[in-house]
ROPANU-969334 format. One record per residue: x, z, y of N, C-alpha, C in turn; residue in one letter; residue number from 1. Coordinates in steps of 0.1 Angstrom, whole numbers, always signed. Layout:
    n.X    n.Z    n.Y   ca.X   ca.Z   ca.Y    c.X    c.Z    c.Y  resn  resi
      X      Z      Y      X      Z      Y      X      Z      Y     A   NUM
...
This chain:
    n.X    n.Z    n.Y   ca.X   ca.Z   ca.Y    c.X    c.Z    c.Y  resn  resi
   +498   +438   -484   +492   +421   -477   +501   +417   -468     M     1
   +505   +409   -469   +513   +396   -450   +503   +392   -449     L     2
   +500   +398   -432   +488   +386   -428   +475   +396   -427     G     3
   +473   +408   -430   +460   +415   -433   +444   +415   -419     S     4
   +458   +409   -408   +444   +414   -400   +433   +399   -395     T     5
   +439   +390   -405   +434   +377   -403   +423   +377   -411     G     6
   +416   +364   -414   +401   +358   -424   +409   +363   -439     S     7
   +421   +357   -445   +420   +359   -456   +429   +372   -460     I     8
   +434   +385   -446   +437   +393   -451   +424   +400   -450     G     9
   +416   +401   -438   +406   +409   -445   +395   +406   -456     T    10
   +394   +394   -465   +386   +395   -472   +395   +399   -483     N    11
   +405   +399   -484   +415   +402   -493   +410   +420   -494     T    12
   +409   +424   -490   +414   +438   -484   +398   +445   -494     L    13
   +388   +433   -491   +372   +443   -490   +377   +436   -503     N    14
   +383   +429   -517   +386   +428   -526   +391   +443   -531     L    15
   +403   +442   -525   +405   +451   -529   +396   +469   -528     A    16
   +389   +469   -517   +376   +479   -521   +370   +475   -528     R    17
   +368   +466   -534   +355   +464   -539   +359   +468   -554     K    18
   +369   +466   -557   +380   +462   -569   +384   +476   -573     F    19
   +385   +484   -562   +393   +496   -560   +413   +493   -565     G    20
   +418   +484   -556   +432   +478   -562   +435   +491   -543     L    21
   +449   +493   -552   +462   +499   -546   +466   +495   -536     S    22
   +472   +492   -518   +476   +487   -515   +487   +492   -506     V    23
   +499   +488   -511   +506   +495   -510   +516   +487   -494     E    24
   +512   +480   -487   +516   +480   -478   +512   +467   -467     A    25
   +517   +468   -455   +506   +456   -451   +513   +454   -437     L    26
   +509   +441   -432   +512   +434   -421   +506   +423   -413     S    27
   +511   +421   -406   +501   +422   -389   +507   +413   -376     C    28
   +501   +405   -376   +512   +396   -358   +510   +407   -349     A    29
   +495   +410   -340   +498   +419   -333   +485   +427   -332     S    30
   +474   +424   -339   +461   +430   -339   +468   +444   -343     N    31
   +472   +453   -332   +471   +470   -343   +456   +475   -342     Y    32
   +452   +470   -333   +438   +484   -337   +431   +482   -351     E    33
   +430   +469   -355   +425   +467   -367   +436   +472   -374     L    34
   +445   +468   -371   +456   +475   -386   +461   +490   -385     L    35
   +455   +498   -375   +455   +512   -378   +443   +518   -384     N    36
   +428   +508   -387   +420   +511   -390   +423   +514   -408     E    37
   +430   +498   -408   +432   +494   -420   +442   +511   -430     Q    38
   +450   +511   -419   +458   +519   -422   +449   +533   -425     I    39
   +440   +535   -421   +433   +549   -427   +424   +549   -436     A    40
   +419   +537   -444   +413   +533   -449   +425   +539   -464     E    41
   +436   +522   -463   +438   +525   -474   +454   +529   -475     F    42
   +454   +536   -467   +469   +546   -468   +481   +540   -472     K    43
   +484   +528   -469   +498   +522   -470   +507   +527   -472     P    44
   +521   +527   -480   +535   +527   -482   +541   +528   -469     K    45
   +540   +518   -461   +547   +507   -453   +538   +501   -442     C    46
   +538   +498   -436   +534   +486   -427   +544   +476   -418     V    47
   +542   +468   -420   +550   +454   -408   +544   +453   -397     C    48
   +547   +448   -383   +537   +440   -367   +550   +434   -369     I    49
   +543   +424   -368   +555   +415   -363   +556   +411   -344     A    50
   +552   +418   -341   +552   +418   -324   +558   +431   -321     E    51
   +568   +435   -317   +580   +448   -319   +574   +454   -308     P    52
   +570   +450   -294   +564   +460   -284   +550   +462   -290     K    53
   +547   +459   -303   +534   +468   -301   +536   +478   -314     F    54
   +548   +484   -316   +552   +490   -330   +551   +504   -326     A    55
   +549   +508   -315   +552   +522   -313   +531   +525   -310     K    56
   +527   +513   -313   +508   +520   -311   +508   +521   -326     F    57
   +515   +514   -337   +508   +513   -353   +507   +530   -352     V    58
   +498   +531   -363   +495   +550   -362   +504   +551   -380     K    59
   +516   +550   -381   +520   +551   -394   +534   +554   -394     H    60
   +536   +564   -402   +549   +571   -402   +563   +556   -408     K    61
   +560   +547   -418   +567   +538   -419   +563   +529   -415     R    62
   +569   +522   -400   +567   +508   -396   +578   +502   -393     V    63
   +579   +484   -400   +589   +471   -398   +582   +463   -388     F    64
   +594   +459   -385   +588   +454   -367   +595   +443   -367     A    65
   +590   +431   -366   +597   +417   -364   +593   +409   -378     G    66
   +603   +394   -376   +601   +385   -387   +610   +393   -398     A    67
   +622   +395   -394   +628   +401   -409   +623   +417   -414     Q    68
   +616   +429   -403   +606   +437   -409   +598   +434   -423     G    69
   +595   +422   -416   +582   +414   -434   +593   +417   -438     I    70
   +608   +407   -450   +612   +407   -455   +619   +425   -462     C    71
   +622   +430   -450   +628   +440   -454   +617   +453   -461     D    72
   +608   +448   -453   +593   +460   -459   +591   +451   -476     M    73
   +588   +446   -478   +590   +434   -493   +599   +439   -502     L    74
   +617   +444   -498   +624   +447   -505   +624   +464   -509     K    75
   +615   +473   -499   +610   +483   -507   +598   +487   -514     E    76
   +592   +475   -519   +575   +478   -523   +581   +478   -542     C    77
   +569   +486   -548   +577   +485   -558   +562   +477   -562     E    78
   +552   +471   -555   +536   +464   -563   +546   +449   -565     S    79
   +537   +444   -577   +536   +432   -585   +537   +420   -576     E    80
   +524   +418   -571   +524   +407   -559   +520   +410   -553     R    81
   +525   +397   -545   +522   +398   -524   +515   +387   -523     V    82
   +500   +392   -514   +496   +379   -509   +505   +375   -492     V    83
   +505   +360   -493   +513   +362   -478   +499   +348   -472     N    84
   +501   +354   -461   +487   +346   -458   +493   +347   -442     S    85
   +500   +344   -439   +506   +343   -428   +502   +334   -420     L    86
   +503   +331   -402   +504   +312   -398   +516   +315   -395     V    87
   +520   +296   -403   +531   +289   -394   +544   +290   -407     G    88
   +554   +279   -398   +567   +288   -406   +572   +302   -406     F    89
   +566   +311   -400   +579   +325   -399   +568   +328   -419     V    90
   +558   +323   -423   +556   +329   -438   +565   +322   -450     G    91
   +579   +313   -446   +590   +305   -455   +591   +321   -463     L    92
   +602   +330   -450   +609   +336   -453   +602   +348   -463     A    93
   +595   +351   -461   +590   +361   -469   +582   +358   -482     P    94
   +575   +342   -481   +570   +339   -497   +590   +340   -510     S    95
   +602   +334   -499   +612   +337   -509   +613   +353   -511     L    96
   +617   +356   -502   +619   +368   -502   +609   +373   -518     T    97
   +601   +370   -517   +593   +382   -527   +591   +371   -540     A    98
   +595   +363   -543   +599   +352   -557   +612   +358   -558     Q    99
   +622   +360   -553   +634   +364   -553   +635   +381   -555     K   100
   +620   +387   -555   +627   +399   -558   +617   +405   -574     L   101
   +607   +390   -581   +601   +391   -592   +592   +394   -587     G   102
   +586   +392   -576   +570   +392   -573   +561   +384   -575     K   103
   +553   +384   -579   +540   +371   -581   +537   +370   -564     K   104
   +539   +356   -565   +535   +358   -550   +518   +346   -550     L   105
   +507   +351   -543   +495   +346   -538   +501   +344   -526     A   106
   +492   +331   -528   +500   +325   -510   +487   +316   -501     L   107
   +487   +316   -491   +477   +311   -482   +481   +300   -470     A   108
   +496   +305   -471   +504   +304   -461   +511   +290   -465     N   109
   +505   +277   -459   +507   +261   -469   +520   +265   -461     K   110
   +526   +263   -452   +543   +259   -448   +551   +265   -454     E   111
   +554   +274   -465   +554   +277   -471   +563   +267   -481     S   112
   +549   +261   -486   +552   +248   -493   +555   +238   -490     L   113
   +546   +233   -477   +551   +223   -468   +566   +216   -463     V   114
   +574   +229   -463   +588   +232   -454   +598   +230   -468     V   115
   +595   +244   -478   +598   +247   -487   +601   +246   -502     G   116
   +590   +233   -503   +584   +236   -518   +594   +235   -524     G   117
   +605   +230   -523   +615   +226   -536   +627   +240   -541     K   118
   +625   +248   -530   +628   +259   -528   +622   +274   -538     F   119
   +608   +269   -549   +601   +282   -549   +599   +274   -559     L   120
   +595   +286   -568   +590   +287   -583   +577   +284   -581     D   121
   +572   +271   -578   +557   +265   -579   +549   +271   -592     R   122
   +556   +271   -600   +548   +277   -613   +541   +285   -614     G   123
   +546   +295   -606   +543   +311   -605   +537   +314   -596     S   124
   +532   +308   -586   +525   +306   -573   +509   +306   -581     I   125
   +500   +312   -575   +485   +316   -576   +482   +307   -560     N   126
   +477   +296   -558   +471   +293   -542   +454   +297   -541     P   127
   +460   +299   -524   +450   +304   -521   +445   +292   -507     I   128
   +432   +288   -512   +430   +271   -507   +421   +264   -522     D   129
   +412   +265   -512   +395   +255   -521   +401   +250   -530     S   130
   +407   +232   -521   +411   +226   -527   +423   +224   -540     E   131
   +433   +234   -535   +441   +235   -547   +434   +250   -558     H   132
   +430   +256   -555   +420   +264   -563   +411   +259   -572     F   133
   +407   +241   -567   +396   +238   -569   +407   +231   -585     G   134
   +419   +219   -577   +424   +215   -582   +434   +220   -600     L   135
   +432   +233   -596   +438   +244   -604   +426   +242   -619     K   136
   +416   +243   -615   +404   +245   -623   +403   +234   -632     F   137
   +404   +221   -625   +404   +208   -623   +410   +203   -636     L   138
   +426   +209   -638   +437   +203   -640   +441   +210   -656     L   139
   +431   +225   -659   +431   +227   -675   +428   +216   -684     A   140
   +422   +210   -677   +420   +194   -691   +428   +187   -693     N   141
   +446   +185   -705   +447   +182   -707   +445   +169   -706     K   142
   +442   +157   -703   +440   +145   -703   +446   +138   -692     T   143
   +457   +127   -691   +465   +123   -688   +464   +121   -674     P   144
   +467   +124   -660   +462   +121   -640   +465   +113   -640     V   145
   +453   +107   -631   +453    +92   -624   +455    +95   -608     A   146
   +450   +105   -606   +450   +110   -593   +446   +120   -586     R   147
   +446   +129   -574   +441   +136   -577   +437   +133   -559     L   148
   +418   +145   -560   +415   +139   -547   +411   +151   -538     V   149
   +415   +156   -524   +410   +168   -518   +399   +163   -511     I   150
   +389   +168   -500   +384   +169   -489   +388   +172   -479     T   151
   +380   +167   -467   +380   +172   -457   +367   +169   -449     A   152
   +364   +183   -443   +348   +180   -433   +352   +170   -424     S   153
   +366   +170   -412   +367   +156   -405   +371   +168   -391     G   154
   +366   +180   -391   +369   +189   -383   +360   +190   -370     G   155
   +365   +197   -357   +355   +193   -352   +350   +185   -342     A   156
   +358   +178   -346   +357   +163   -336   +357   +153   -344     F   157
   +346   +150   -354   +346   +138   -366   +336   +136   -361     Y   158
   +326   +137   -347   +317   +127   -344   +315   +121   -328     K   159
   +332   +132   -326   +331   +130   -312   +341   +112   -312     T   160
   +336   +110   -299   +343    +93   -298   +354    +89   -295     P   161
   +361    +87   -302   +383    +83   -303   +385    +82   -288     L   162
   +376    +73   -275   +383    +77   -263   +382    +89   -257     K   163
   +371    +93   -263   +370   +108   -254   +379   +116   -254     S   164
   +390   +122   -268   +395   +127   -274   +407   +131   -262     L   165
   +410   +122   -255   +422   +123   -238   +416   +138   -241     K   166
   +405   +138   -234   +401   +151   -226   +395   +161   -230     D   167
   +400   +159   -245   +392   +174   -254   +405   +188   -249     A   168
   +393   +196   -249   +398   +207   -243   +402   +220   -261     R   169
   +413   +228   -256   +412   +239   -268   +399   +241   -273     A   170
   +388   +246   -266   +379   +255   -270   +364   +249   -274     A   171
   +367   +238   -274   +363   +225   -284   +368   +224   -297     D   172
   +379   +223   -297   +383   +216   -307   +381   +229   -323     A   173
   +377   +247   -311   +383   +255   -319   +372   +257   -330     L   174
   +358   +249   -327   +347   +250   -334   +345   +241   -344     K   175
   +347   +242   -356   +347   +241   -364   +333   +237   -378     H   176
   +329   +233   -378   +316   +231   -384   +312   +235   -393     P   177
   +325   +246   -399   +322   +249   -420   +325   +260   -415     N   178
   +339   +264   -416   +348   +272   -424   +349   +281   -409     W   179
   +351   +297   -410   +360   +305   -405   +375   +308   -405     S   180
   +378   +300   -392   +396   +300   -396   +402   +303   -378     M   181
   +408   +309   -385   +422   +311   -375   +423   +298   -362     G   182
   +429   +299   -349   +430   +290   -339   +440   +283   -344     A   183
   +455   +287   -351   +460   +267   -354   +456   +269   -364     K   184
   +453   +269   -375   +444   +263   -383   +434   +253   -382     I   185
   +424   +254   -376   +413   +251   -368   +420   +238   -361     T   186
   +428   +242   -351   +433   +231   -350   +441   +220   -359     I   187
   +445   +224   -369   +451   +213   -377   +444   +206   -384     D   188
   +430   +211   -381   +423   +208   -391   +412   +195   -384     S   189
   +415   +198   -367   +407   +185   -359   +418   +176   -356     A   190
   +428   +180   -355   +440   +166   -360   +444   +165   -376     T   191
   +436   +167   -388   +441   +163   -404   +453   +164   -402     M   192
   +461   +173   -392   +475   +181   -403   +471   +186   -411     A   193
   +458   +199   -408   +460   +203   -421   +460   +199   -435     N   194
   +449   +187   -430   +448   +180   -447   +461   +172   -452     K   195
   +468   +171   -443   +486   +163   -450   +493   +170   -455     L   196
   +494   +185   -445   +499   +198   -454   +491   +203   -469     F   197
   +479   +198   -466   +475   +200   -480   +479   +193   -492     E   198
   +479   +178   -490   +486   +169   -499   +498   +174   -502     V   199
   +509   +173   -492   +520   +185   -494   +524   +195   -507     L   200
   +511   +203   -502   +509   +214   -515   +507   +212   -527     E   201
   +496   +198   -530   +489   +194   -543   +501   +189   -550     A   202
   +517   +184   -543   +523   +176   -550   +534   +184   -557     F   203
   +538   +199   -548   +544   +208   -550   +543   +218   -560     W   204
   +528   +218   -560   +518   +227   -570   +517   +221   -580     L   205
   +518   +206   -578   +510   +203   -598   +521   +191   -598     Y   206
   +531   +187   -593   +539   +172   -593   +533   +161   -596     G   207
   +525   +159   -587   +516   +147   -588   +518   +143   -573     V   208
   +522   +123   -573   +524   +122   -563   +506   +110   -559     R   209
   +501   +103   -567   +490    +94   -566   +477   +106   -559     D   210
   +477   +110   -547   +472   +121   -541   +459   +110   -525     I   211
   +449   +116   -531   +441   +110   -517   +436   +120   -515     E   212
   +432   +121   -498   +420   +130   -491   +409   +120   -486     A   213
   +397   +127   -488   +388   +119   -489   +381   +129   -471     L   214
   +369   +126   -467   +359   +131   -461   +343   +136   -465     I   215
   +344   +151   -464   +332   +152   -472   +324   +164   -462     E   216
   +315   +162   -456   +313   +167   -442   +306   +184   -445     R   217
   +300   +186   -463   +295   +193   -461   +302   +208   -473     T   218
   +312   +202   -472   +321   +218   -479   +322   +218   -488     S   219
   +311   +209   -499   +310   +216   -509   +316   +215   -517     T   220
   +321   +200   -521   +332   +190   -532   +343   +198   -525     V   221
   +355   +204   -531   +363   +208   -527   +380   +200   -535     H   222
   +377   +196   -545   +389   +188   -553   +383   +177   -563     A   223
   +387   +168   -565   +382   +164   -576   +395   +158   -586     L   224
   +393   +151   -596   +403   +147   -605   +401   +136   -613     V   225
   +406   +123   -611   +406   +112   -616   +415   +110   -625     E   226
   +410   +108   -639   +419   +109   -654   +423    +97   -656     F   227
   +433    +93   -660   +437    +81   -670   +425    +76   -678     A   228
   +414    +84   -682   +411    +73   -693   +395    +72   -686     D   229
   +400    +70   -672   +387    +63   -660   +373    +77   -660     G   230
   +376    +90   -668   +365   +100   -658   +370   +109   -646     S   231
   +357   +109   -644   +363   +117   -631   +355   +139   -632     T   232
   +365   +145   -626   +356   +155   -624   +360   +163   -613     T   233
   +347   +172   -605   +346   +178   -592   +347   +192   -590     A   234
   +350   +204   -580   +347   +215   -577   +339   +215   -570     H   235
   +329   +221   -567   +322   +227   -559   +318   +245   -565     L   236
   +315   +244   -547   +318   +260   -548   +309   +260   -537     S   237
   +302   +274   -531   +298   +277   -516   +315   +281   -507     K   238
   +313   +277   -492   +321   +279   -486   +329   +290   -481     T   239
   +332   +296   -492   +334   +311   -487   +348   +314   -494     D   240
   +363   +311   -485   +374   +315   -495   +375   +328   -502     M   241
   +367   +343   -505   +368   +346   -508   +368   +342   -525     I   242
   +361   +336   -531   +361   +330   -544   +377   +327   -554     L   243
   +383   +318   -541   +400   +315   -542   +404   +328   -543     A   244
   +405   +334   -535   +416   +350   -533   +414   +359   -539     I   245
   +399   +359   -547   +395   +362   -559   +408   +361   -567     A   246
   +407   +350   -574   +410   +345   -584   +429   +347   -582     H   247
   +432   +343   -575   +447   +343   -568   +453   +361   -570     A   248
   +439   +371   -564   +450   +382   -566   +442   +391   -576     V   249
   +432   +392   -581   +427   +400   -592   +427   +392   -607     L   250
   +430   +376   -607   +429   +370   -621   +448   +373   -623     G   251
   +448   +367   -639   +460   +367   -648   +466   +349   -642     K   252
   +475   +349   -636   +477   +329   -636   +469   +324   -627     D   253
   +462   +332   -621   +451   +327   -612   +435   +322   -620     G   254
   +439   +331   -633   +424   +328   -638   +416   +344   -634     V   255
   +405   +342   -634   +396   +354   -630   +392   +356   -642     L   256
   +396   +372   -650   +393   +375   -666   +382   +386   -656     N   257
   +370   +386   -664   +358   +394   -663   +349   +395   -675     L   258
   +350   +407   -673   +336   +405   -690   +326   +401   -687     S   259
   +321   +398   -698   +304   +394   -692   +295   +404   -684     A   260
   +296   +410   -683   +289   +427   -678   +300   +422   -662     A   261
   +310   +424   -661   +314   +424   -649   +312   +411   -643     D   262
   +315   +404   -653   +305   +388   -639   +297   +388   -638     A   263
   +285   +396   -641   +270   +395   -638   +267   +407   -628     K   264
   +281   +421   -630   +280   +432   -619   +286   +425   -606     N   265
   +297   +424   -608   +305   +423   -599   +307   +407   -598     R   266
   +296   +394   -596   +301   +385   -590   +304   +384   -578     Q   267
   +315   +370   -580   +319   +374   -562   +313   +367   -550     I   268
   +307   +351   -557   +300   +350   -549   +293   +345   -555     V   269
   +275   +338   -551   +263   +334   -556   +268   +320   -562     P   270
   +258   +318   -574   +265   +304   -578   +259   +293   -565     N   271
   +261   +278   -570   +250   +272   -562   +242   +268   -568     L   272
   +229   +267   -558   +218   +266   -561   +213   +246   -557     D   273
   +220   +238   -573   +216   +229   -572   +206   +215   -567     L   274
   +198   +224   -568   +183   +220   -566   +184   +218   -549     K   275
   +191   +231   -544   +196   +227   -525   +202   +216   -522     T   276
   +211   +211   -528   +220   +205   -520   +221   +194   -510     L   277
   +228   +198   -505   +228   +183   -496   +230   +169   -497     K   278
   +223   +158   -494   +235   +149   -499   +251   +149   -498     N   279
   +250   +147   -511   +272   +147   -510   +276   +133   -507     I   280
   +286   +127   -493   +290   +114   -493   +303   +120   -494     K   281
   +309   +105   -493   +328   +104   -493   +333    +97   -486     F   282
   +337    +92   -477   +344    +85   -464   +358    +89   -464     G   283
   +368    +73   -460   +380    +77   -460   +379    +82   -442     E   284
   +396    +89   -440   +397    +92   -431   +400    +83   -422     I   285
   +399    +82   -409   +402    +75   -398   +412    +74   -394     N   286
   +422    +66   -395   +435    +65   -397   +433    +70   -378     L   287
   +429    +60   -371   +428    +57   -362   +425    +72   -350     K   288
   +419    +78   -358   +412    +92   -350   +423   +102   -356     K   289
   +429    +97   -368   +436   +112   -376   +451   +104   -377     Y   290
   +455   +106   -368   +469    +95   -366   +481   +103   -374     P   291
   +481   +113   -373   +492   +121   -381   +488   +119   -397     I   292
   +473   +120   -400   +472   +115   -421   +478   +105   -424     F   293
   +481    +94   -412   +490    +80   -420   +504    +85   -423     S   294
   +506    +98   -423   +522    +98   -428   +520   +102   -447     L   295
   +509   +104   -447   +510   +112   -459   +517   +105   -467     K   296
   +518    +89   -468   +524    +80   -479   +537    +85   -476     D   297
   +539    +87   -463   +565    +85   -463   +561    +97   -469     Q   298
   +556   +112   -468   +562   +125   -466   +556   +128   -486     A   299
   +546   +118   -490   +552   +123   -501   +562   +114   -512     L   300
   +569   +103   -506   +580    +96   -508   +590   +107   -505     Q   301
   +591   +113   -490   +605   +120   -492   +594   +133   -488     N   302
   +594   +143   -495   +590   +155   -487   +596   +166   -477     P   303
   +611   +160   -475   +619   +167   -473   +615   +163   -451     D   304
   +609   +156   -450   +601   +154   -440   +586   +161   -439     L   305
   +587   +173   -448   +577   +177   -443   +583   +191   -431     G   306
   +595   +200   -431   +601   +202   -422   +601   +197   -406     V   307
   +600   +187   -408   +604   +179   -391   +584   +180   -389     A   308
   +577   +176   -398   +562   +174   -395   +561   +186   -389     I   309
   +557   +195   -394   +555   +211   -396   +563   +217   -382     N   310
   +572   +222   -376   +580   +225   -364   +572   +213   -354     A   311
   +573   +203   -358   +569   +195   -342   +549   +199   -341     A   312
   +542   +204   -349   +535   +201   -355   +533   +218   -348     N   313
   +544   +226   -348   +536   +235   -340   +540   +239   -330     E   314
   +550   +237   -324   +553   +239   -308   +544   +231   -301     V   315
   +534   +220   -307   +527   +212   -301   +512   +216   -296     A   316
   +504   +219   -309   +495   +235   -310   +496   +238   -302     V   317
   +503   +247   -302   +507   +267   -294   +506   +256   -279     Y   318
   +512   +247   -276   +513   +244   -260   +499   +245   -259     K   319
   +490   +234   -271   +478   +227   -266   +468   +237   -262     F   320
   +475   +249   -268   +463   +263   -274   +463   +266   -261     L   321
   +478   +269   -251   +478   +271   -238   +477   +268   -231     R   322
   +470   +252   -231   +466   +245   -219   +482   +235   -214     G   323
   +485   +237   -220   +499   +228   -221   +507   +215   -220     E   324
   +492   +213   -231   +491   +198   -231   +483   +191   -237     C   325
   +478   +179   -239   +465   +173   -240   +463   +178   -263     G   326
   +450   +174   -262   +447   +174   -273   +457   +156   -285     F   327
   +459   +147   -275   +463   +131   -283   +478   +138   -287     L   328
   +483   +143   -276   +502   +149   -274   +506   +153   -290     D   329
   +493   +159   -293   +496   +170   -307   +499   +157   -317     I   330
   +494   +150   -318   +496   +136   -333   +511   +128   -326     S   331
   +511   +126   -310   +519   +120   -306   +533   +123   -307     R   332
   +532   +140   -305   +543   +142   -312   +550   +143   -323     T   333
   +540   +145   -333   +541   +144   -345   +546   +137   -349     V   334
   +541   +120   -347   +541   +110   -355   +560   +106   -349     L   335
   +559   +105   -337   +576   +107   -329   +585   +113   -337     A   336
   +584   +128   -337   +594   +133   -349   +593   +130   -361     A   337
   +588   +125   -366   +591   +124   -384   +594   +115   -378     A   338
   +598   +100   -368   +603    +88   -374   +620    +87   -363     K   339
   +622   +100   -358   +638   +105   -355   +638   +111   -366     R   340
   +633   +122   -367   +640   +128   -382   +637   +124   -400     F   341
   +633   +109   -400   +631   +108   -412   +643   +110   -418     E   342
   +652   +107   -419   +662   +105   -423   +673   +117   -424     N   343
   +670   +131   -422   +668   +145   -426   +672   +151   -441     E   344
   +680   +154   -445   +681   +162   -460   +682   +169   -463     K   345
   +669   +179   -470   +669   +191   -471   +680   +195   -483     I   346
   +691   +203   -482   +699   +203   -496   +702   +219   -500     E   347
   +695   +228   -482   +695   +244   -491   +690   +248   -486     S   348
   +685   +265   -490   +674   +270   -480   +680   +272   -462     E   349
   +689   +271   -457   +699   +275   -446   +697   +257   -439     S   350
   +691   +252   -447   +689   +236   -442   +674   +239   -436     G   351
   +668   +245   -442   +655   +241   -439   +654   +248   -422     I   352
   +657   +259   -417   +658   +271   -407   +666   +259   -398     F   353
   +676   +252   -400   +685   +245   -394   +674   +238   -389     E   354
   +670   +224   -393   +668   +212   -392   +652   +222   -387     V   355
   +646   +236   -389   +634   +239   -383   +634   +234   -362     D   356
   +650   +242   -365   +654   +245   -353   +655   +237   -344     L   357
   +664   +226   -345   +664   +215   -343   +652   +205   -338     E   358
   +643   +205   -344   +634   +199   -341   +622   +201   -334     V   359
   +624   +222   -338   +616   +224   -321   +623   +223   -307     R   360
   +638   +222   -305   +641   +221   -292   +636   +208   -285     K   361
   +637   +193   -299   +636   +188   -290   +621   +183   -291     W   362
   +612   +188   -298   +595   +189   -299   +592   +195   -280     A   363
   +600   +210   -277   +597   +210   -263   +608   +209   -252     E   364
   +610   +198   -259   +616   +189   -243   +607   +178   -243     K   365
   +607   +170   -255   +594   +162   -250   +582   +164   -243     S   366
   +579   +177   -249   +565   +179   -241   +565   +186   -233     L   367
   +575   +185   -222   +578   +188   -208   +572   +179   -196     K   368
């Protein structure tokens, strides 16, 4: 379980507890207090902490540290399945390593596909994301597909006037209306970078380039598929990521197989009460308010652009969270990076890391 102390990680361990799954290895970024509690309960064979300075506080005999430590830990594990819920570019190397080791990848790390989709075996990935989980269900229908549609809540600033965004603070951007997520992904939701990433994920996972995202404020409808025959199907569920996690972790090929008795006694989340649903409406994404999403078509035609978009976004988001740049500087930096690095071609795995480093250096300089 990579990223065991985050929201995906803690929910995954809740499932492990409920279904009696053993957990061979755990990793986290820096929250060694919670990691120690997880170690005491699940008794993993080894653990990793990304911040080496905190390794001395981890209560385990076999402790790995740093970004390379995660990959080294994976090589010692016998488990068939790896849940990768790391945040950011740092999740790519473990995803590549897990697949090279022949392990099944349950993937919540968006960046792995955004920057390295062409080098991953996408057909063997179980996605942990409400949108892609929904699409997987809907695409079981073999009718030819016309278009994929995913939904967006609009994030924390959906009702905020555009002119007010220049003064937006991190504390305000972190108030997501529907989901409880980490700081990075919540900011990405506010800029709609998160939705751009999910469009690229959908392309890599399902091989369709005609993909749209629509605003759906209740986060009840997660995905739709428009079929070539004129029919459209939608996937609805409660706003709870544990359902997608359960299918990715417990199921075979992302399909949860429970007997009728198990399904009744061990239901993952309650079914929606259709009689109590709020009014569901769909709307277009305002590209003036969410300019990052204007890169969608360009990125779908040139998916290698995902490396530059992601690197510039990570640099800008973390600067914003530290109060070192304004909210609108995030989209400005990402759009400028997409233009500056639009001709970069990624020909190898090492090329991903080289371009990522080059873009980060440029972004740091441009935001000074």
